[in-house]
C-alpha angles and dihedrals in degrees: 000000000000093000092059125107114246129198134184105216106203131151124184112262091013123129099233114150099144135111127296109271117242128201118241093037109245125225116294093250093049090053092045098048089048098049124105108255127194124220103264091239089061091052088050090049092052091058096043103267127130134211089259089062091058142075100202123216103191123310101308112039134043144164124248123224116238092226086078084075092055092045092052098040096116094058118098118252120253125235112292119221127186121197118208136152153223112270097293132226117244085267094058123233103255099270096151090043087053095047094050093040091050089054093048089049093053089050091047091055091054102264128135109244145166129195123213118197138164123250114255124236119241089225094076088032091068095029124064107290096061126208133324104230091112122252145255112004093343105076144125117238148253082037098187092056093045092054099042130035100331103175098333103261098136089050090053090049090052090049094051092046094049094047085057090050091049090050091055091053091043090056091053093048094052098056101288097258092178092056094237114187099227089208090061098055109130101182123094122182121255142223128176097235134086105255119154094181091069095057093096121021141155117236136186093042120157126037129353089267090062091065139252112323118236144129122272139139149201133270125193109264095246089059089062117116084226087066089053093047092052088052097049098040119110093204148332094291091050090045089054093048093048093047088054092051095055108126107216101169143339130256118241088259090057100256117135120254112218136196086245089060088051091054091230103110096086092054090045090056091049088057090051100044091107097034089065089069113088119240120241121216136145143244124242085263091053097250114142124265132188112207111190139150126351117211122174115262094223113045088021135035100269101220136116119253128300092225092057091053090044096055093038093053089060094045101048142036092229128033117190115196133172135226124206123261122335133347089263091061121021097027095045086053092044089056098037102035112018096043091046090056097042103036089226125123126199123246095208140016115214108202113200121209137166129208092233094056095047090051087052087053090054093054097258096128146319130264117222118188113245095019130094118265114265111252091245089070096051101052127070112272110163096180094056091042092051089048093047090049086080088083091051091051093049094049093048087052089046091055092045092056084074095061097246131122117256131214120187116216115199106210099218125225124186091247091060116110128213088242091053092053095045089053094051089048090053094049091045097055093044089056092054106271119138088232145311123247134190109240117206096175095126094061100027105025118214092349089061091057099043096109091048091047090056091049094049094049090050089052092051087063094056121101112268130195102196117198138162123240097244135008123249091248095061116108120257089256095047089054093048093050093045088060096039095048100029099046110014100043096238120160095216138330125256115206119207116218092262093055092046090051092049092047091055094044093046092048090051087050091056095248100120090096091069120100122255123250106192118215111207144121115300090208096076140029083237133053092265117078088206092066106088134178112025108323121196136183095041129132114238110218118214108192098176142000119214133188131234097181098170092051086042106235142100115229120207114203115227100184134332113328119199112216093172109049121203134229124254126231092270107031120194090247090075089074099045122100145135116253121180090343093305123110111243133188098030098134 
C-alpha cells in the first residue's frame, strides 16, 4: 500500500487516537488489524471501571459485572441516542457504520461517550451480508472476535435453548405427564449457522429408544426467544423469571406449557449466568463499546440489551445505540418494547439514509445483494431522489410520533452530489427533523462525523415529550392497528382465521396487555417488499399471531418470516482462512 495517500487527522483538543487514514480506504479487516488497540483494562479504567469490575477474556475484551450498575445507581444518566434508518435496500444503508462513527465523532470532539451494539450472528458473517462491526474507519475492534465467537454468549443461548427443546421431547418420551399436544409444540432447536436444509426435519426416527417421532426444525440461534429474553432482562432474577414463563407448547386441554413446568428454567439460567454480563470492546478510536445480545429485528425486537444501556448511561455523558432495520421496525420496537421494559427513554433519534436508497425508492433502479449497483443509482437523478424522499419524510414523521427530536445522517458515498445532499436536507427539515448532515465516517472516522456529532449533542438538549404508540390496556387488535395505520400507512388490517383464533385465545389467557412485535419485511413500510417509497391505502394482512411470553411480547406475522437463513452460491466463508496465525478474508 506504499502508493496510497496517508493523513494524520488531528485537531488541537480533539480525542483522536485511531489509525492513520489511507486513501483509497483498505478492506475492513486490514484497517482493523493495523489499528492501535488498548488493553481492555485500560479502556475500562478510562471510563471509571476497575479490574474487579471485569471478567477478562484475553487482552482486548472483557465482561462487566452487573453490580457496577448498583454501585453507580446514584449517578445521573447520560444522554440516550438511538440510531435508526429509512427503509433500507438489501445492502443496508450503513446504520452500524453511522452508529460507530457517530460515537467516534462524539469522542473526537471531546465528549464522553459509550456505544451499545448487538452481537452479530455467525450465520450472516459466513453468508452474504457479512459481519456487523461497522466498516472503513468506523469499526469495533478486535473485528475478528466481534464477528465470530466473542465471549461465547450466542453459544450459551443455543445451549440453554436446546436444553429446553430436549426437555420437551424428554417429557413426551417418559409418558407425557404434562399432557403436551405434540402438534402444538412451538419450539425448534437452534444453531448459529445458515443452513436451509434444517428448516423442516423429522426427529425421533428409529426404535422406541430413539424418542417420539415427530416433525420439527431448526432456527438460527439469534432468532431464539432466549436471545430476546437476554436482551430484555433487567438482571439475573428477571432473566430467571422470564425463562420460566416461556411457553413451549399447549396441553391437549388448551392450557399453556411453560419451561417452569418442565423444571428446566433453573438449569437454563445457570447456562446464561455469564452471558447476562455485557461485553466490553473498543472502537478504532479507542472509545468504549458494549456488545451484548443480538435478537432478530423482525420476529423479535432487534435491539441490544437493557443492562448494557443501563450501565453505559451511568459511565458516559452520551450513549449511542442502534435498532435493527428501519424506523418502522427496530425503532418502533425500541420505543414500544425496550423502553417499556427498561423505563428509559431516548433524547434523540438519528435517522440514517443514503442517496442511492432514496433513488431506489423513487423507482430509479433495484439493488440486489452480491451484485454491482445499477448505473442509474450512481449518477445524479434529482427527480427520482425527490420522489424517493417520500420514504425519508414518512420515517422522520414516524420517529417524531414518539415525541423525540430527530437528526438525519446522510451516509456519504463518492457518487453523491451537493445538489442531492441539499435536496435531502430540505425534505428532512420540512418533515420535522432538526437537520440533515453528511456523514463521512466510513472514510474519515470520527472526524468525518464531527458536524453530525455537534448537531446530535444539540438535539439532545431540546425538550422532549416521550410517548409510546399505544397503552398497555389497549386490545391486541388496537395495538396492531395503531402500528399498521400510524406507522406503515395501511388503510386497515385484515386478519386471517388463524390470527383471529390466536387473538381470541391470547386475550382469554390474559396476554392482551403485552406489547406487539410486528413481524414483516424490512424492505418496505408495508408487508410487501415490492411496495417502495411510502405506500398508502393498502390492507395489512395478519396471517397468524404468536406469543413470546418470556420475552414479554406478541408477534403478529405479516407474510412468511425466515428464521433459518440459507447460504448463497458463493458464501463469504469461501474467502476466510488462517494464514501465519492471522485471520484473512473476513471482509
